[in-house]
C-alpha positions in Angstrom: -6.9 -3.4 -29.0 -4.7 -3.6 -25.9 -6.2 -5.0 -22.7 -6.9 -2.5 -20.0 -5.7 -2.9 -16.4 -8.1 -1.8 -13.6 -6.3 0.6 -11.3 -9.1 2.2 -9.2 -8.3 5.4 -11.3 -7.8 5.8 -15.1 -7.2 2.3 -16.5 -3.8 1.5 -18.0 -3.0 -0.5 -21.1 -1.3 -3.8 -20.5 1.9 -2.7 -22.2 2.2 0.4 -20.0 1.6 -1.7 -16.9 4.3 -4.2 -18.0 6.7 -1.3 -18.7 6.2 0.0 -15.1 6.6 -3.5 -13.6 9.7 -4.1 -15.7 11.5 -1.4 -13.7 11.6 -3.8 -10.8 13.8 -6.2 -12.7 16.9 -4.2 -11.8 16.3 -2.7 -8.3 17.7 -5.6 -6.3 20.7 -6.4 -8.6 23.5 -4.0 -7.5 26.3 -6.0 -5.9 24.8 -9.4 -7.0 27.5 -10.3 -9.6 30.4 -9.0 -7.5 29.8 -10.5 -4.0 30.1 -14.2 -5.0 33.2 -13.4 -7.0 35.4 -11.7 -4.4 37.6 -14.8 -4.1 38.1 -15.0 -7.9 38.8 -11.3 -8.2 41.4 -11.5 -5.5 43.3 -14.0 -7.7 42.7 -11.9 -10.9 44.0 -8.7 -9.1 46.4 -10.1 -6.5 47.9 -6.7 -5.6 44.6 -5.1 -4.5 44.1 -4.1 -0.9 41.3 -5.2 1.4 39.8 -1.7 1.3 39.5 -1.9 -2.5 37.7 -5.2 -2.2 35.3 -3.8 0.4 34.7 -0.7 -1.7 33.6 -3.0 -4.6 30.7 -4.3 -2.5 30.0 -1.3 -0.3 29.9 1.5 -2.9 26.8 0.4 -4.8 24.6 0.2 -1.7 26.2 3.3 -0.1 25.6 5.4 -3.2 22.0 4.1 -3.7 21.0 5.9 -0.5 21.7 9.6 -1.5 20.5 9.0 -5.1 17.3 7.4 -3.9 16.6 10.6 -2.0 17.7 12.7 -4.9 15.3 10.7 -7.1 12.5 11.4 -4.6 13.2 15.2 -5.1 13.3 14.8 -8.9 9.8 13.2 -8.7 8.4 16.6 -7.7 9.3 17.9 -11.2 7.4 17.2 -14.4 10.3 15.1 -15.8 9.5 11.7 -14.1 9.8 9.6 -17.3 13.0 11.4 -18.4 14.5 10.6 -15.0 13.6 7.0 -15.3 15.1 6.7 -18.8 18.2 8.5 -17.7 18.6 6.2 -14.7 18.2 3.1 -17.0 20.8 4.5 -19.4 23.3 5.0 -16.5 22.6 1.4 -15.2 22.9 -0.3 -18.6 26.0 1.7 -19.6 27.6 0.6 -16.3 26.7 -3.1 -17.1 28.3 -2.8 -20.6 31.4 -1.1 -19.1 31.9 -4.0 -16.6 32.5 -6.3 -19.6 35.5 -4.2 -20.7 37.0 -3.5 -17.2 40.6 -4.5 -16.8 41.5 -3.0 -13.3 40.0 -3.1 -9.8 39.7 0.7 -10.0 37.6 0.4 -13.1 35.4 -2.2 -11.3 34.9 0.2 -8.3 34.0 3.1 -10.6 31.5 1.0 -12.6 30.0 -0.4 -9.4 29.5 3.2 -8.2 27.8 4.3 -11.3 25.6 1.2 -11.2 24.5 2.2 -7.7 23.8 5.7 -8.9 21.6 4.4 -11.7 19.8 2.0 -9.4 19.3 4.7 -6.8 17.7 7.1 -9.3 15.4 4.3 -10.5 14.3 2.5 -7.3 11.7 5.1 -6.1 10.0 5.1 -9.5 9.7 1.4 -9.6 7.2 1.7 -6.8 6.3 5.4 -7.2 4.8 5.0 -10.7 2.6 2.2 -9.3 1.5 4.5 -6.4 0.7 7.3 -9.0 -1.4 5.1 -11.2 -3.1 2.7 -8.8 -5.2 3.3 -5.6 -6.7 1.3 -2.7 -6.6 -2.5 -2.9 -5.4 -2.3 -6.5 -2.3 -0.5 -5.4 -1.7 -3.0 -2.6 -1.9 -5.8 -5.1 0.6 -4.1 -7.4 3.1 -3.5 -4.6 3.0 -7.2 -3.9 3.7 -7.9 -7.6 6.5 -5.4 -7.6 8.1 -7.1 -4.7 7.6 -10.4 -6.3 9.2 -9.4 -9.6 12.2 -7.7 -8.0 12.9 -10.7 -5.7 12.4 -13.5 -8.3 14.9 -11.6 -10.5 17.4 -11.7 -7.6 16.9 -15.5 -7.2 17.3 -16.2 -10.9 20.3 -13.8 -11.1 22.0 -15.5 -8.2 21.9 -18.9 -10.0 22.9 -17.2 -13.3 26.0 -15.7 -11.6 27.0 -19.2 -10.3 26.8 -20.7 -13.8 28.4 -17.8 -15.6 31.3 -17.7 -13.1 32.5 -21.0 -14.5 33.7 -19.2 -17.6 35.5 -15.8 -17.8 35.5 -13.6 -14.7 33.7 -11.0 -16.9 30.7 -13.1 -17.6 28.8 -12.8 -14.3 28.4 -9.1 -15.0 26.2 -10.0 -17.9 23.3 -10.3 -15.4 23.2 -6.5 -15.2 22.3 -6.3 -18.9 18.7 -7.2 -17.8 18.4 -3.4 -17.6 18.0 -3.4 -21.4 14.5 -4.8 -20.9 13.0 -1.9 -19.0 15.1 0.5 -21.2 13.5 -0.9 -24.4 10.0 -0.9 -22.8 10.4 2.7 -21.4 8.8 4.1 -24.6 5.5 2.6 -23.3 5.7 4.7 -20.1 4.3 7.5 -22.2 1.0 5.7 -21.8 0.7 6.7 -18.2 -2.2 9.1 -17.9 -0.9 12.7 -17.6 -3.4 13.3 -14.9 -1.8 10.6 -12.7 1.7 11.9 -13.1 0.7 15.5 -12.4 -2.1 14.8 -10.0 -0.5 16.7 -7.1 -0.2 20.0 -8.8 -3.9 20.7 -8.4 -3.8 20.1 -4.6 -0.3 20.9 -3.6 -1.1 24.4 -2.4 -3.8 23.2 -0.1 -1.6 20.5 1.3 1.4 22.8 1.9 -0.8 25.3 3.7 -2.3 22.8 6.0 -0.4 21.9 9.3 -2.8 19.3 10.7 -5.6 17.0 9.7 -8.0 14.7 11.3 -7.6 11.0 10.4 -10.6 8.7 9.8 -10.2 7.4 13.3 -10.7 11.0 14.7 -7.0 11.5 15.6 -5.4 14.8 14.8 -2.3 14.3 12.7 0.5 16.8 12.1 1.4 17.7 8.6 4.9 18.9 7.7 5.7 20.0 4.2 2.9 17.7 2.8 3.7 14.7 4.9 1.8 13.1 7.7 5.0 13.2 9.6 4.2 10.6 12.4 3.0 8.2 9.8 6.1 8.6 7.7 8.5 8.2 10.7 6.6 5.1 11.9 6.9 3.2 8.6 10.5 4.3 8.1 11.3 2.7 11.5 9.2 -0.3 10.7 11.0 -1.0 7.4 14.4 -0.4 8.8 13.7 -3.0 11.5 12.3 -5.8 9.3 15.2 -5.3 6.9 17.7 -5.4 9.8 16.2 -8.5 11.4 16.2 -10.6 8.2 19.2 -9.4 6.2 21.4 -11.1 8.8 20.7 -14.3 6.8 22.8 -13.0 3.9 25.6 -11.7 6.2 25.9 -14.4 8.8 24.4 -17.7 7.5 27.6 -18.3 5.4 29.7 -18.2 8.6 27.5 -20.8 10.3 27.6 -23.0 7.2 31.4 -22.8 7.2 31.6 -23.5 11.0 29.5 -26.7 10.5 31.8 -27.7 7.6 28.9 -28.0 5.2 29.1 -27.4 1.4 29.6 -23.6 0.6 26.8 -24.0 -2.0 24.3 -24.5 0.9 24.7 -20.9 1.9 23.8 -19.7 -1.6 20.8 -22.0 -1.6 19.6 -20.8 1.8 19.9 -17.1 0.7 18.0 -18.0 -2.6 15.2 -19.6 -0.5 14.9 -16.4 1.5 14.4 -14.2 -1.6 12.2 -16.9 -3.3 9.7 -16.8 -0.5 9.6 -13.0 -0.6 8.6 -13.5 -4.2 6.0 -16.2 -3.3 4.4 -13.9 -0.7 4.5 -10.9 -2.9 2.5 -12.5 -5.7 0.0 -14.1 -3.3 -0.4 -11.0 -1.0 -4.1 -10.3 -1.7 -5.0 -13.8 -0.6 -2.8 -13.6 2.5 -4.3 -10.2 3.5 -7.8 -11.7 3.1 -6.8 -14.5 5.4 -4.9 -12.6 8.1 -6.8 -9.3 7.8 -5.9 -6.8 10.5 -3.3 -9.2 12.0 -1.2 -9.3 8.8 1.8 -7.4 10.3 1.6 -9.3 13.5 1.4 -12.6 11.6 4.4 -11.6 9.5 6.4 -10.8 12.7 5.6 -14.2 14.2 6.6 -16.0 11.0 9.9 -14.1 10.9 10.5 -14.9 14.6 10.0 -18.6 13.9 12.5 -18.5 11.1 15.1 -16.7 13.1 14.6 -19.0 16.1 15.4 -22.0 13.9 18.7 -20.4 12.8 19.6 -19.6 16.5 18.5 -22.9 18.1 18.9 -25.7 15.6 22.0 -26.0 13.5 21.1 -28.3 10.6 20.7 -27.9 6.9 16.9 -28.4 7.1 16.4 -25.9 9.9 18.4 -23.3 8.0 16.4 -23.9 4.8 13.1 -23.7 6.7 14.2 -20.7 8.7 15.2 -18.8 5.6 11.9 -19.7 3.9 9.9 -18.4 7.0 11.9 -15.2 7.2 11.3 -14.5 3.5 7.6 -15.3 3.9 7.1 -13.0 6.9 9.2 -10.2 5.4 7.3 -10.6 2.1 4.0 -10.0 3.9 5.2 -6.8 5.4 7.3 -5.1 2.7 4.6 -4.4 0.0 2.2 -3.2 2.7 4.8 -0.7 3.9 5.2 0.5 0.3 1.5 1.0 0.1 1.5 2.9 3.4 4.2 5.2 2.1 1.9 6.5 -0.5 -0.7 7.1 2.2 1.7 9.0 4.4 1.3 12.2 2.3 -1.2 15.0 2.4 0.2 16.3 -0.9 -0.1 13.6 -3.6 2.9 15.0 -5.4 5.0 13.7 -2.5 4.1 10.0 -2.8 7.3 9.1 -4.7 9.4 11.2 -2.3 7.7 9.4 0.6 8.7 6.1 -1.0 12.2 7.4 -1.4 12.5 8.0 2.3 11.1 4.6 3.1 13.3 2.8 0.6 16.4 4.6 1.9 15.7 3.1 5.3 16.0 -0.4 3.7 19.4 0.4 2.2 20.6 2.1 5.3 19.7 -1.1 7.2 21.7 -3.2 4.7 24.8 -1.0 5.2 24.5 -0.7 9.0 23.4 -4.2 10.0 26.9 -5.7 10.3 28.2 -2.7 12.2 25.2 -2.7 14.6 25.5 -6.5 15.3 29.2 -6.4 15.8 28.9 -3.4 18.1 26.3 -5.2 20.2 28.3 -8.4 20.2 31.1 -6.4 21.8 28.8 -4.6 24.2 27.4 -8.0 25.4 30.8 -9.7 25.4 29.3 -12.3 23.1 32.2 -13.1 20.8 32.0 -16.7 21.9 28.3 -17.1 21.2 27.7 -19.1 17.9 25.0 -17.5 15.9 24.8 -14.4 18.1 23.3 -12.4 15.2 20.3 -14.7 15.0 19.8 -14.7 18.8 19.9 -10.9 18.7 17.5 -10.6 15.8 15.1 -13.2 17.2 14.9 -11.3 20.5 14.3 -8.0 18.7 11.6 -9.6 16.5 9.9 -10.9 19.6 9.8 -7.3 20.9 8.4 -6.3 17.4 5.6 -8.8 17.8 4.6 -7.3 21.2 4.7 -3.8 19.7 2.6 -4.9 16.7 0.0 -6.4 19.1 0.0 -3.3 21.3 -0.1 -0.8 18.4 -2.3 -3.0 16.1 -4.7 -0.1 15.5 -2.0 2.4 14.6 -1.3 3.5 11.1 1.9 1.5 10.9 0.4 -1.9 11.8 -3.3 -1.5 10.8 -4.7 -2.9 7.5 -7.6 -1.1 5.9 -10.7 -3.1 5.8 -11.3 -2.3 2.2 -8.2 -4.4 1.3 -9.9 -7.7 2.4 -13.6 -7.1 2.5 
C-alpha cells in the first residue's frame, strides 16, 4: 500500500506527490545548455550574426513570460493535467530536436519551443502544490519545489561542462530530463478531484465580492477574485529579489575576467548561488521556526551581505561566500512568496493564475536586469566603476531591508504564526 503524504487537506499517495515534484526538474533549465556554448557555436556556425546568437539565449526566457500567463489562464479550465502533459511533450520534443539540429535557425526555433513548453509548465509546478497542500504543509512543499528546481540547475550546469567536451550536440542531452516528469505524469491522476476543482464551488461568491476584511481587521479590495493589493505587493517583491541577485549570473563573469582568474571560477560561483537556494529550500521549515516573523528581513540582510562582498572585496573567497549568501537569502524568500501567491486570491480557482503572475515577474526581471543596470550606469555616468552592478544592487537591497522593517506587519513581509508555532 502506497504511503500517504499529509497535506492539510485530502492526503496524497507518495507516487502522486513525487509526480508533482518532478515537474520542478525542468522549470529552471531553458537556456542552460546554450549559454556556456556560445563560443563553441560561433565556431560551428561562423557566418551567424550577433543578433542570431542573442536570440538563442533571449528567446526561451522571453517566450516563457507570455506562456506562463497563458498557462495561468488555462488553469481555470478543467484540463489542468492535460495542459501539464502537453507542456511536457513540447519540452521533451524540443530536447530531442536539438540533437538533430544542423543550423543556427533550427537552434533558435527549438530554443523558442523549449521556452513555450517550459512557460506552460512552470505555473503548474507550484500551482498543483498550492491546490493539494495548505497552511504550513504548503509552505514546506514550496521550499522543496524550490530546492528540486535549483539542485537540478546546479547538476545540469556541471553536466553541460562535461558533455561539452564531446560533440557540440551533447550538452542538449540535459533537456531530456523532461522525460522523467513525462513518464510520471500518469500518476497525476491521483490528485483528488476535489482539490483540482475546488474553486468551482466558491467562484461565484468570490467574483461577486468586491472587498473583504483581513484577519487583522483591514478592508481589502477584491478584483476578479484577487486580493489586488496583496498580489501587486508580492509581484513587486519577487521582481526585486530576482533583480538584486541575478546580477551574479550576468556580471560576475566580467569581474572574474577583469581579475584574470580562471573562467571556470565564474561557473563555480554561479553554481554556489543556486546550490544555496537549494539548501535553503529544503531546510525552510527550520529556518522559519528560527527567524519567525523576521524571515523576510533576515533574508534581505543576508542578500545584502553577499552583494556587499562582491562590491567591496575582489577575491575568489569573497565572491564564493557572497554568492552563497545571496543564494541563501534569496532561497529564504522565494518559496514564501510562492506560498503567499496562493493566499492572494479570494477565489481558489485563481491560485495557479496568481502564481503565474508572480512567476512572470521573475522572468521579466531576468530579461530586464541588464537593460536596467546599463541604463542606470549611463544615468550615473558610472562606466568607470568596477562592479557597478553590485554597488547598485547592494544599495537597493539596503533600501529593501528598511522597507521590510517598516512594513514587517504587511501581507508581503509578514509570516503567519501557524508556520512556526
